[in-house]
VEXKOLBA-936822 format. One line per 10 residues: their letters; for each residue x, y, z of N, C-alpha, C, O. Coordinates in steps of 0.05 Angstrom, whole numbers, always signed. Example, Ala and Ser with C-alpha at 12.3 -4.5 7.8 and 13.67 -1.06 7.14 Angstrom:
# VEXKOLBA-936822
as> +264,-114,+156,+246,-90,+156,+264,-66,+156,+285,-66,+169 | +257,-45,+142,+273,-21,+143,+258,+1,+157,+268,+23,+161;
END
This chain:
# VEXKOLBA-936822
xxxxxxxxxx> -1775,+228,+457,-1769,+200,+460,-1779,+184,+441,-1804,+183,+439 | -1762,+167,+422,-1769,+154,+399,-1762,+124,+405,-1739,+116,+405 | -1785,+109,+410,-1775,+79,+412,-1758,+73,+438,-1744,+53,+437 | -1757,+88,+459,-1742,+86,+480,-1713,+100,+480,-1697,+95,+498 | -1708,+119,+457,-1686,+131,+454,-1690,+160,+460,-1708,+173,+451 | -1671,+170,+478,-1678,+199,+482,-1664,+219,+462,-1646,+212,+447 | -1672,+242,+464,-1660,+263,+445,-1629,+264,+449,-1613,+265,+430 | -1620,+264,+475,-1592,+266,+483,-1577,+241,+468,-1557,+243,+454 | -1591,+220,+472,-1576,+195,+460,-1576,+196,+426,-1556,+191,+413 | -1593,+202,+419,-1593,+210,+384,-1569,+229,+381,-1551,+222,+367;
xxxxxxxxxx> -1569,+252,+393,-1549,+269,+389,-1516,+259,+389,-1498,+265,+372 | -1514,+243,+414,-1491,+229,+418,-1485,+211,+394,-1462,+210,+384 | -1506,+194,+385,-1501,+175,+363,-1496,+192,+337,-1480,+183,+320 | -1507,+212,+333,-1501,+229,+310,-1473,+238,+306,-1461,+239,+284 | -1464,+248,+333,-1434,+260,+332,-1419,+235,+327,-1402,+237,+309 | -1420,+210,+339,-1404,+189,+334,-1402,+181,+304,-1380,+177,+292 | -1429,+180,+292,-1426,+171,+262,-1414,+194,+245,-1401,+188,+224 | -1417,+221,+252,-1404,+240,+238,-1374,+238,+239,-1360,+243,+219 | -1362,+229,+263,-1334,+226,+267,-1325,+203,+252,-1302,+204,+242 | -1339,+180,+248,-1331,+157,+232,-1332,+160,+208,-1312,+154,+196;
xxxxxxxxxx> -1356,+170,+194,-1356,+170,+167,-1346,+201,+157,-1332,+204,+137 | -1354,+220,+169,-1345,+246,+162,-1373,+257,+144,-1389,+242,+132 | -1373,+282,+145,-1398,+298,+135,-1398,+294,+102,-1418,+290,+89 | -1376,+295,+90,-1379,+291,+63,-1389,+265,+54,-1405,+263,+35 | -1380,+244,+67,-1389,+217,+60,-1423,+217,+66,-1440,+210,+50 | -1426,+223,+87,-1456,+222,+97,-1475,+238,+79,-1498,+233,+75 | -1462,+260,+68,-1478,+276,+49,-1482,+259,+24,-1504,+256,+14 | -1461,+247,+15,-1465,+228,-9,-1482,+205,-8,-1497,+198,-26 | -1479,+193,+15,-1499,+170,+21,-1527,+177,+24,-1545,+162,+15 | -1532,+203,+36,-1562,+217,+34,-1574,+220,+10,-1597,+214,+5;
xxxxxxxxxx> -1553,+234,-12,-1563,+241,-35,-1566,+215,-52,-1585,+216,-69 | -1553,+194,-51,-1555,+169,-63,-1578,+156,-54,-1591,+144,-71 | -1586,+155,-29,-1609,+145,-22,-1632,+155,-27,-1652,+141,-28 | -1634,+183,-31,-1654,+200,-40,-1658,+194,-67,-1681,+191,-73 | -1639,+190,-85,-1642,+191,-114,-1655,+162,-120,-1671,+159,-138 | -1647,+141,-100,-1657,+115,-104,-1680,+112,-97,-1693,+96,-110 | -1694,+128,-75,-1722,+126,-72,-1738,+140,-94,-1757,+129,-105 | -1730,+163,-100,-1743,+179,-126,-1747,+159,-148,-1769,+154,-157 | -1724,+148,-157,-1727,+124,-180,-1745,+106,-174,-1763,+100,-190 | -1742,+95,-150,-1764,+72,-144,-1794,+80,-145,-1811,+65,-152;
xxxxxxxxxx> -1799,+109,-136,-1827,+117,-137,-1837,+119,-168,-1857,+110,-178 | -1814,+136,-182,-1823,+136,-212,-1827,+108,-226,-1845,+104,-243 | -1811,+93,-219,-1816,+64,-233,-1841,+50,-226,-1852,+35,-242 | -1848,+56,-202,-1877,+47,-193,-1901,+63,-207,-1922,+52,-214 | -1895,+86,-209,-1916,+105,-223,-1918,+98,-252,-1940,+97,-262 | -1895,+92,-267,-1894,+85,-296,-1903,+61,-300,-1911,+57,-323 | -1902,+43,-283,-1911,+16,-291,-1939,+14,-300,-1957,+22,-286 | -1942,+2,-328,-1968,+1,-337,-1984,-19,-321,-1974,-38,-309 | -2010,-11,-321,-2030,-30,-310,-2031,-55,-324,-2021,-57,-346 | -2043,-75,-313,-2046,-102,-328,-2077,-93,-342,-2096,-81,-332;
xxxxxxxxxx> -2074,-102,-365,-2097,-99,-385,-2109,-127,-391,-2095,-147,-388 | -2133,-129,-399,-2143,-154,-404,-2131,-163,-436,-2127,-146,-452 | -2127,-182,-440,-2120,-190,-468,-2134,-184,-487,-2158,-187,-484 | -2124,-173,-509,-2140,-165,-531,-2156,-193,-545,-2147,-216,-547 | -2178,-184,-552,-2194,-208,-563,-2186,-209,-594,-2181,-189,-607 | -2185,-234,-605,-2177,-236,-631,-2201,-233,-648,-2223,-242,-641 | -2198,-219,-674,-2219,-214,-692,-2222,-243,-707,-2205,-261,-703 | -2243,-245,-722,-2251,-273,-735,-2226,-273,-756,-2217,-296,-758 | -2213,-257,-772,-2197,-258,-790,-2167,-272,-774,-2153,-289,-785 | -2162,-263,-749,-2141,-275,-735,-2145,-302,-727,-2126,-318,-729;
xxxxxxxxxx> -2169,-309,-718,-2174,-335,-710,-2171,-355,-733,-2158,-375,-730 | -2185,-348,-757,-2182,-364,-780,-2152,-368,-790,-2144,-390,-797 | -2140,-348,-788,-2110,-353,-794,-2094,-370,-778,-2075,-383,-787 | -2101,-372,-752,-2084,-388,-735,-2094,-418,-738,-2079,-435,-728 | -2112,-423,-747,-2126,-453,-753,-2102,-470,-769,-2087,-459,-786 | -2100,-495,-763,-2085,-509,-774,-2088,-514,-806,-2110,-517,-816 | -2069,-514,-819,-2073,-520,-850,-2085,-548,-856,-2083,-566,-840 | -2099,-551,-881,-2109,-579,-888,-2086,-594,-893,-2065,-583,-899 | -2088,-617,-890,-2070,-640,-893,-2055,-639,-919,-2031,-642,-918 | -2066,-634,-939,-2053,-632,-967,-2034,-608,-971,-2013,-608,-983;
xxxxxxxxxx> -2045,-588,-960,-2030,-560,-960,-2005,-560,-946,-1986,-548,-955 | -2006,-573,-923,-1985,-574,-902,-1965,-592,-918,-1941,-585,-915 | -1969,-611,-932,-1951,-627,-946,-1934,-614,-969,-1909,-616,-973 | -1951,-601,-982,-1936,-583,-1006,-1925,-563,-998,-1908,-556,-1015 | -1924,-548,-976,-1910,-525,-965,-1881,-537,-954,-1860,-525,-959 | -1882,-561,-940,-1862,-568,-923,-1842,-581,-938,-1820,-584,-927 | -1846,-591,-964,-1828,-608,-976,-1811,-588,-992,-1822,-569,-1003 | -1785,-591,-993,-1766,-575,-1012,-1765,-588,-1037,-1767,-613,-1041 | -1762,-566,-1053,-1764,-579,-1088,-1733,-577,-1094,-1717,-565,-1080 | -1730,-590,-1116,-1702,-595,-1131,-1690,-567,-1131,-1666,-564,-1126;
xxx> -1705,-547,-1136,-1693,-519,-1144,-1679,-505,-1115,-1659,-490,-1115 | -1693,-511,-1093,-1682,-506,-1069,-1656,-519,-1057,-1641,-509,-1041 | -1654,-542,-1068,-1630,-556,-1059,-1606,-548,-1074,-1584,-558,-1069;
END
């Protein structure tokens, strides 16, 4: 007895489902469901664990600092040769 359903009731339900859908379609549904569960499990196992962000080295922190005011003006202005 599973959740208030007896074995005979389960067998009757199984026969009705087989008559409605057919054995071939039920087999396809079962294999599709099994491959979906397998893919889901594989996807969870392959998912990388969250890592702490990498710390920047001193060279990287100095390169991300804003440029000096004079350097920024020279770099951003187009020259006559660019036009």
